[in-house]
C-alpha positions as CSV (number, residue, x, y, z in Angstrom):
1,M,18.5,21.6,4.0
2,I,14.7,21.2,3.9
3,E,13.0,22.5,0.8
4,Q,9.5,23.9,0.9
5,F,7.0,23.7,-2.0
6,S,3.4,24.8,-2.4
7,T,0.7,25.3,-5.0
8,R,-0.3,28.6,-3.3
9,G,-0.6,31.5,-5.6
10,R,-1.0,29.4,-8.7
11,A,-4.1,28.9,-10.8
12,N,-5.6,25.4,-10.4
13,A,-4.5,23.9,-13.7
14,E,-1.1,25.5,-13.4
15,G,-0.8,24.3,-9.8
16,I,-1.6,20.7,-10.8
17,E,1.0,20.7,-13.6
18,Y,3.6,22.2,-11.3
19,W,2.8,19.6,-8.6
20,N,3.2,16.7,-11.0
21,Q,6.5,18.1,-12.3
22,L,7.7,18.4,-8.7
23,L,6.5,14.8,-7.7
24,G,8.1,13.3,-10.8
25,A,11.4,15.0,-10.1
26,T,11.3,13.8,-6.5
27,Y,10.2,10.1,-7.0
28,D,10.4,8.9,-10.6
29,G,7.0,8.1,-12.1
30,L,4.9,9.7,-9.3
31,V,1.8,11.6,-10.4
32,V,-1.3,13.1,-8.8
33,N,-4.9,13.2,-10.2
34,P,-7.1,15.5,-8.0
35,T,-10.6,14.4,-7.3
36,Q,-12.0,17.8,-6.3
37,S,-12.4,20.9,-8.5
38,L,-9.9,22.9,-6.4
39,F,-6.5,21.2,-5.7
40,K,-4.2,22.5,-2.9
41,A,-0.9,21.0,-1.8
42,Q,2.3,21.7,0.0
43,M,5.4,19.6,0.6
44,S,8.6,19.6,2.6
45,R,11.5,17.7,1.0
46,W,14.8,16.6,2.5
47,Q,17.8,14.6,1.4
48,L,18.8,12.6,4.4
49,G,22.1,10.9,3.4
50,S,21.1,8.6,0.4
51,M,17.4,8.8,1.3
52,T,14.8,11.2,0.0
53,M,12.2,12.1,2.6
54,I,9.1,14.1,1.9
55,W,6.2,15.3,4.0
56,P,3.3,16.0,1.5
57,Q,-0.1,17.5,2.4
58,S,-2.8,17.9,-0.1
59,S,-6.6,17.8,-0.8
60,A,-8.3,14.7,-2.0
61,A,-6.5,13.0,-4.9
62,V,-5.5,9.8,-6.5
63,V,-1.7,9.5,-6.3
64,A,0.0,6.8,-8.4
65,R,3.5,5.7,-9.2
66,R,4.1,4.2,-12.6
67,N,6.3,1.3,-13.3
68,S,9.9,2.2,-13.8
69,S,12.9,0.2,-15.1
70,V,16.0,-0.2,-13.1
71,S,19.5,-0.8,-14.3
72,S,20.5,-3.3,-11.7
73,C,19.4,-5.0,-8.5
74,R,21.3,-2.3,-6.6
75,D,18.8,0.3,-7.9
76,R,15.7,-1.4,-6.3
77,S,14.0,0.6,-3.5
78,V,11.3,0.4,-1.0
79,V,9.0,3.4,-0.2
80,V,7.8,3.7,3.3
81,H,4.5,5.7,3.8
82,V,3.3,6.6,7.3
83,V,-0.1,8.3,7.5
84,Q,0.1,11.4,9.5
85,D,-3.5,12.6,8.9
86,G,-6.5,11.5,6.9
87,K,-7.5,8.0,5.7
88,C,-6.5,6.4,2.4
89,S,-6.2,3.0,0.6
90,L,-3.1,1.7,-1.1
91,T,-3.1,-0.7,-4.0
92,Q,-0.1,-2.7,-5.2
93,R,0.4,-6.2,-6.5
94,G,-3.4,-6.8,-6.4
95,R,-3.4,-6.1,-2.6
96,V,-5.3,-3.3,-1.0
97,A,-4.3,-1.8,2.4
98,H,-6.7,0.5,4.1
99,L,-4.8,3.0,6.2
100,E,-5.7,5.3,9.1
101,P,-3.6,7.9,10.9
102,G,-0.5,6.3,12.4
103,D,-0.6,3.3,10.1
104,M,2.3,2.4,7.8
105,V,2.7,0.6,4.5
106,V,5.7,-0.4,2.5
107,C,5.7,-0.3,-1.4
108,S,8.1,-1.6,-4.0
109,G,9.5,1.5,-5.7
110,E,9.8,0.0,-9.2
111,E,6.2,-1.3,-9.4
112,F,3.0,0.5,-10.0
113,Y,1.1,1.6,-6.8
114,Q,-1.8,3.9,-6.2
115,F,-3.1,5.8,-3.2
116,N,-6.8,6.8,-3.1
117,V,-7.4,9.6,-0.7
118,E,-10.9,10.9,-0.3
119,T,-10.1,13.8,2.2
120,N,-7.3,16.2,3.0
121,H,-4.3,14.2,4.1
122,Q,-0.6,14.2,5.2
123,L,2.0,11.5,4.7
124,L,5.5,10.9,5.9
125,V,7.4,9.3,3.1
126,V,10.9,8.0,2.6
127,E,12.4,6.0,-0.2
128,M,15.4,3.8,0.7
129,D,17.6,1.1,-0.9
130,R,15.8,-2.2,-0.7
131,T,19.0,-4.4,0.0
132,P,19.7,-3.5,3.6
133,V,16.0,-3.9,4.5
134,E,15.8,-7.2,2.7
135,N,18.9,-8.4,4.5
136,R,17.2,-7.9,7.8
137,V,13.7,-9.0,6.7
138,P,14.0,-11.9,4.2
139,D,10.2,-12.1,3.8
140,L,10.0,-8.5,2.8
141,D,8.0,-9.3,-0.4
142,D,5.2,-10.7,1.8
143,M,4.9,-7.4,3.6
144,I,4.6,-5.2,0.5
145,A,1.3,-3.4,0.4
146,R,0.2,-4.8,3.8
147,N,-1.3,-2.5,6.5
148,I,1.2,-2.2,9.4
149,S,-0.9,-1.0,12.3
150,G,0.0,2.3,14.0
151,R,-1.0,0.6,17.3
152,L,2.2,-1.5,17.2
153,A,5.0,0.0,19.4
154,A,7.6,-0.3,16.7
155,T,5.4,1.6,14.2
156,R,4.8,4.4,16.7
157,L,8.6,4.6,17.5
158,L,9.4,4.8,13.8
159,R,6.8,7.5,13.2
160,N,8.1,9.5,16.2
161,F,11.6,9.2,15.0
162,M,10.7,10.5,11.5
163,L,8.9,13.4,13.1
164,S,11.9,14.2,15.3
165,L,14.2,14.2,12.3
166,W,11.9,16.7,10.6
167,R,12.0,19.0,13.7
168,E,15.8,18.8,13.9
169,G,16.2,19.2,10.2
170,A,14.2,22.5,10.4
171,A,16.5,23.7,13.2
172,N,20.2,23.1,13.2
173,F,20.8,19.6,11.8
174,D,24.3,18.4,11.2
175,Q,24.1,17.1,7.6
176,S,27.3,15.1,8.0
177,L,25.4,12.7,10.2
178,G,22.7,12.1,7.5
179,E,23.9,8.6,6.5
180,S,24.1,7.6,10.2
181,Y,20.5,8.7,10.8
182,A,19.4,7.0,7.6
183,A,21.0,3.7,8.8
184,V,19.0,4.1,12.1
185,L,15.8,4.6,10.0
186,V,16.5,1.3,8.2
187,D,17.0,-0.5,11.5
188,M,13.8,0.9,12.9
189,L,11.8,-0.1,9.8
190,A,13.2,-3.6,9.9
191,T,12.3,-3.9,13.6
192,G,8.8,-2.7,12.8
193,L,8.3,-5.3,10.0
194,Q,9.7,-8.1,12.2
195,Q,7.3,-7.1,15.0
196,R,4.4,-7.2,12.6
197,E,5.4,-10.7,11.5
198,A,5.8,-11.9,15.1
199,G,2.6,-10.3,16.2
200,A,0.7,-11.9,13.3
201,G,2.0,-15.3,14.3
202,Q,1.1,-14.9,18.0
203,A,-2.4,-13.8,17.1
204,G,-2.9,-16.5,14.5
205,N,-6.1,-18.5,14.8
206,P,-5.8,-22.1,13.6
207,L,-9.3,-22.1,12.2
208,L,-8.6,-18.9,10.3
209,Q,-5.4,-20.3,8.9
210,R,-7.3,-23.5,7.8
211,M,-10.0,-21.3,6.2
212,K,-7.4,-19.4,4.2
213,G,-6.0,-22.6,2.8
214,V,-9.5,-24.0,1.8
215,V,-10.4,-20.7,0.1
216,A,-7.1,-20.5,-1.8
217,A,-7.7,-24.1,-3.1
218,H,-11.3,-23.4,-4.2
219,L,-11.3,-19.8,-5.4
220,A,-12.2,-20.8,-9.0
221,D,-15.3,-22.6,-7.7
222,P,-18.3,-20.2,-8.1
223,D,-20.3,-22.3,-5.7
224,L,-18.0,-21.6,-2.8
225,T,-20.1,-19.9,-0.1
226,P,-19.6,-19.3,3.6
227,S,-21.9,-22.2,4.5
228,Q,-20.0,-24.6,2.2
229,L,-16.8,-23.3,3.6
230,A,-17.9,-24.0,7.2
231,A,-19.0,-27.5,6.2
232,E,-15.6,-28.1,4.5
233,L,-13.9,-27.1,7.8
234,G,-16.2,-29.2,9.9
235,V,-17.5,-26.3,12.0
236,S,-20.8,-24.3,12.2
237,L,-21.2,-21.2,10.2
238,R,-21.5,-19.2,13.4
239,T,-18.1,-20.6,14.7
240,L,-16.5,-19.6,11.4
241,Q,-18.0,-16.2,11.4
242,S,-16.7,-15.6,15.0
243,A,-13.2,-16.7,14.0
244,V,-13.1,-14.5,10.9
245,A,-14.5,-11.5,12.8
246,Q,-11.2,-11.5,14.8
247,A,-9.5,-10.5,11.5
248,G,-12.1,-7.7,11.0
249,T,-14.0,-9.3,8.1
250,T,-16.6,-11.9,7.2
251,P,-16.3,-15.2,5.4
252,G,-18.1,-13.8,2.4
253,S,-16.0,-10.7,2.3
254,Y,-12.8,-12.7,2.6
255,I,-13.8,-15.0,-0.3
256,M,-14.7,-11.9,-2.5
257,Q,-11.5,-10.1,-1.6
258,S,-9.4,-13.2,-2.4
259,R,-11.1,-13.6,-5.7
260,L,-10.5,-10.0,-6.7
261,E,-6.9,-10.2,-5.7
262,L,-6.4,-13.4,-7.7
263,A,-8.1,-11.8,-10.7
264,A,-5.9,-8.6,-10.4
265,Q,-2.8,-10.7,-10.4
266,R,-3.9,-12.8,-13.4
267,L,-4.8,-9.7,-15.4
268,L,-1.2,-8.7,-15.2
269,M,0.4,-12.1,-15.5
270,E,-1.9,-13.8,-18.1
271,T,-2.3,-11.1,-20.6
272,H,-3.2,-13.6,-23.3
273,L,-6.5,-14.2,-21.5
274,S,-9.5,-12.0,-21.9
275,V,-11.0,-10.1,-18.9
276,T,-14.2,-12.3,-19.2
277,T,-12.1,-15.5,-19.1
278,I,-10.2,-14.3,-16.0
279,A,-13.5,-13.4,-14.3
280,F,-15.0,-16.9,-14.9
281,T,-11.9,-18.7,-13.9
282,S,-11.6,-16.7,-10.7
283,G,-14.9,-17.8,-9.4
284,F,-17.3,-15.2,-10.9
285,T,-20.3,-16.2,-13.0
286,D,-21.2,-12.7,-14.3
287,S,-18.6,-10.6,-16.0
288,A,-20.6,-7.3,-15.4
289,Y,-20.8,-8.1,-11.7
290,F,-17.1,-8.9,-11.6
291,A,-16.3,-5.6,-13.4
292,R,-18.4,-3.7,-10.8
293,R,-16.9,-5.3,-7.8
294,F,-13.4,-4.9,-9.3
295,H,-13.9,-1.2,-9.8
296,E,-15.1,-0.9,-6.2
297,R,-12.0,-2.5,-4.9
298,F,-9.3,-1.0,-7.2
299,G,-10.9,2.2,-8.5
300,L,-10.3,1.0,-12.1
301,S,-12.1,-1.3,-14.5
302,P,-10.3,-4.6,-15.2
303,S,-9.2,-3.4,-18.6
304,Q,-7.9,-0.1,-17.2
305,Y,-6.1,-1.9,-14.5
306,R,-4.3,-4.1,-17.0
307,Q,-3.5,-1.1,-19.3
308,R,-2.1,1.1,-16.5
309,H,0.1,-1.6,-14.9
């Protein structure tokens, strides 16, 4: 049976408290922090076999899931988010995925992740056991917190299937078939992830792949610039810019994003190092500039990012 929840009829502060209690009871560790003075939200929730599916809608907010401990490998999960309406960004493992309607992202359920949503939005969300997905997609970890385009046929099919399930669930759904449909959902997700991987390989640009390797090897060098990168690759700056444009970015932006992702990972893994040390050894020469760019990317200062993860 599909359950319906709403903040309608509740005072704002009461509504936020109610919503956080509801979210935490649905997915362990999930909390919302509204970014507007008036917060409105509603959600449909459905237990489909062993999976918990939700269809949340709310005004602008930061939605985060705190780290949780699991008792065994069998308790590990993945959380699939499909954007139905609105734009948002997802941060997990130092990666940032920028999502538009139709796009999908997969998160690790036991690790901190955060959605930043600047407008009203709707998401289709389902949490499922990680093991059957990982059995089908051995490189699943590489796809965590990566944007999976809604333009891919498999992503569209998965989204349409989820919407169809909601429509049937609201009508006369045979609950005894819940596990069967949940298994189909796992298969469709695995197919979508495999298509993303295959598509990425087919669209791979040799120069772009070489550039990524050079950047990874020289991230700590503060003198690494697009011009020096082009020289290292033996091509003109214009040629490099054209190749990187195919990936929707610029050489300078790619270097900056890579440095910030490296710094974010080191903040969590090398807790004995100060923020300033991590900034300098990640290719930044100015700790204040690093802190500003880090906040732009992750919505938190480096110190806050370390504390909350």
